[in-house]
C-alpha positions in Angstrom: 98.1 119.4 87.9 98.0 117.1 85.0 94.5 115.6 84.7 94.4 112.1 83.4 90.8 110.9 82.9 91.4 107.2 82.3 91.6 107.9 78.5 94.8 109.8 78.1 98.4 109.5 79.3 101.7 111.3 78.9 104.8 109.9 77.1 108.1 111.1 78.3 111.6 111.1 76.7 113.4 107.8 76.2 116.1 106.8 78.7 114.7 108.9 81.5 115.4 106.1 84.0 118.6 104.7 82.7 120.7 105.6 85.7 122.3 103.6 88.6 120.1 105.4 91.1 116.5 106.6 90.7 113.8 108.6 92.5 110.2 109.3 91.5 108.1 111.6 93.6 104.7 113.2 93.0 101.5 114.5 94.5 98.8 112.0 93.4 95.0 112.5 93.4 93.7 109.0 92.5 90.0 108.9 91.5 89.9 105.2 92.4 88.6 102.6 90.1 90.3 99.6 88.4 93.3 97.7 89.6 96.7 98.0 88.0 96.4 101.6 86.8 99.8 103.2 86.5 101.0 106.3 88.2 104.1 105.8 86.1 105.7 103.0 84.0 109.2 103.4 82.5 110.5 100.5 80.5 111.0 98.7 77.3 108.2 96.0 77.4 106.3 93.7 79.7 109.6 92.1 81.0 111.5 95.3 81.6 110.1 98.2 83.6 110.1 100.5 86.7 106.4 101.1 87.6 104.1 102.2 90.3 100.4 101.4 90.7 98.0 102.8 93.3 96.3 99.4 93.7 97.9 96.1 92.8 95.1 93.7 92.2 92.0 93.0 94.2 93.8 92.6 97.5 97.0 94.6 96.8 97.9 98.1 97.6 100.3 100.8 96.4 103.2 98.9 94.7 106.5 99.9 93.1 107.7 97.1 90.7 111.0 96.7 89.0 112.0 94.0 86.5 114.8 93.6 83.9 113.8 90.3 82.3 114.0 88.1 85.4 112.0 88.1 88.6 110.1 91.2 89.8 111.4 93.2 92.7 108.7 95.1 94.7 107.9 97.6 97.4 104.4 97.5 98.9 102.1 99.7 101.0 98.4 100.1 101.7 96.3 101.1 98.7 96.0 104.9 98.1 92.9 106.5 99.4 90.8 107.8 96.5 90.0 111.5 96.1 92.7 113.0 98.4 96.1 114.4 97.6 98.8 111.9 98.6 102.5 112.3 98.2 104.2 109.1 96.9 107.9 108.6 96.4 110.2 105.7 95.6 114.0 105.7 95.7 116.3 103.0 94.4 120.1 102.9 94.8 122.9 100.9 96.1 120.8 97.7 96.3 118.1 99.4 98.5 114.6 100.5 97.5 112.4 102.7 99.7 108.7 103.5 99.3 107.3 106.7 101.0 103.7 107.9 101.5 103.3 111.5 102.6 106.9 111.6 103.5 106.9 108.6 105.8 109.0 105.6 104.9 106.5 102.7 104.6 108.6 99.9 103.1 112.3 99.1 102.5 113.8 96.3 100.4 117.5 95.8 100.9 117.7 93.1 98.2 116.9 95.2 95.1 119.7 93.9 92.9 118.4 95.5 89.7 119.9 98.8 88.7 117.4 101.0 86.8 119.9 101.4 84.0 119.6 97.7 83.2 115.8 98.0 82.5 116.3 100.1 79.3 113.7 102.8 79.8 112.7 103.3 76.1 109.0 103.8 76.6 108.2 106.1 79.6 104.7 106.9 80.6 102.8 108.8 83.2 99.4 107.2 83.5 100.0 104.2 81.2 101.3 100.7 81.7 103.7 98.6 79.5 100.9 96.0 79.7 98.3 96.8 77.1 95.4 95.3 79.1 96.0 97.5 82.1 93.7 100.5 82.5 95.0 104.0 82.1 95.3 106.1 85.3 92.3 108.1 86.4 93.3 111.1 88.5 95.7 113.9 88.8 99.5 114.2 89.1 101.3 117.3 90.4 104.9 118.3 91.2 106.3 115.2 89.5 110.0 114.8 90.1 112.3 112.3 88.4 115.8 112.3 89.8 118.8 110.3 88.5 119.9 109.2 92.1 118.3 107.9 95.2 117.6 111.1 97.2 117.7 111.1 101.0 114.8 110.4 103.3 115.2 114.1 104.5 114.8 115.3 100.9 111.6 113.3 100.5 110.3 114.8 103.8 111.1 118.3 102.5 109.1 117.7 99.3 106.1 116.9 101.4 106.5 119.7 103.9 105.5 122.3 101.3 102.2 120.5 100.6 100.5 120.1 97.3 100.8 123.1 94.9 98.2 125.8 95.3 97.0 127.8 92.3 95.1 131.0 91.8 92.1 129.3 90.3 90.5 125.8 90.4 90.6 125.5 86.6 93.4 127.1 84.5 92.8 127.1 80.8 95.9 127.1 78.7 96.6 126.4 75.0 95.5 122.9 73.9 97.9 120.1 73.2 98.1 118.4 69.9 98.3 114.6 70.0 101.8 113.3 69.3 103.3 116.8 69.2 105.7 118.4 71.7 103.8 120.6 74.1 105.4 123.5 76.0 103.8 125.8 78.5 104.0 127.2 82.0 101.8 127.6 85.0 104.4 129.7 86.8 102.3 132.8 86.8 99.3 131.0 88.2 100.9 129.3 91.2 
């Protein structure tokens, strides 16, 4: 898994969410902590984003948020439980957004009029927000999938059925990454 300790994040390629449909799915181990951490945040600025937080404010829970300059469109669920692997997924397409936790559909919004392509996903992060004041994500992400369509409910359930990835050792040491440099590597032989 990718370990994000609240001090680091990953930046992905531009335009990763510029599609008419969108799916994000991942196994998440959240260490808990501050509100408004981001599992992912794809966007252009604080008015244009597709984002997911494990805990939205003091009384909020898991939330997917989407905005393209106007009002925010959201999907909500209970806050993630800290220190356990949880599969989270969101699909957006055809005016409908769906939020899944451990393969179970927990929220549907049939009034999601924003298409992901209208957001302009220029700055795309795992573990970081478009809002500079928000804390970085503290936890682990595994089997992250970003799809340019809204996959079916059955496809989400199939992702969960395999369980979180298992590796040959608790800690795998690979070559180090250099800040602001492209990193390539594989764990295929260790799974």
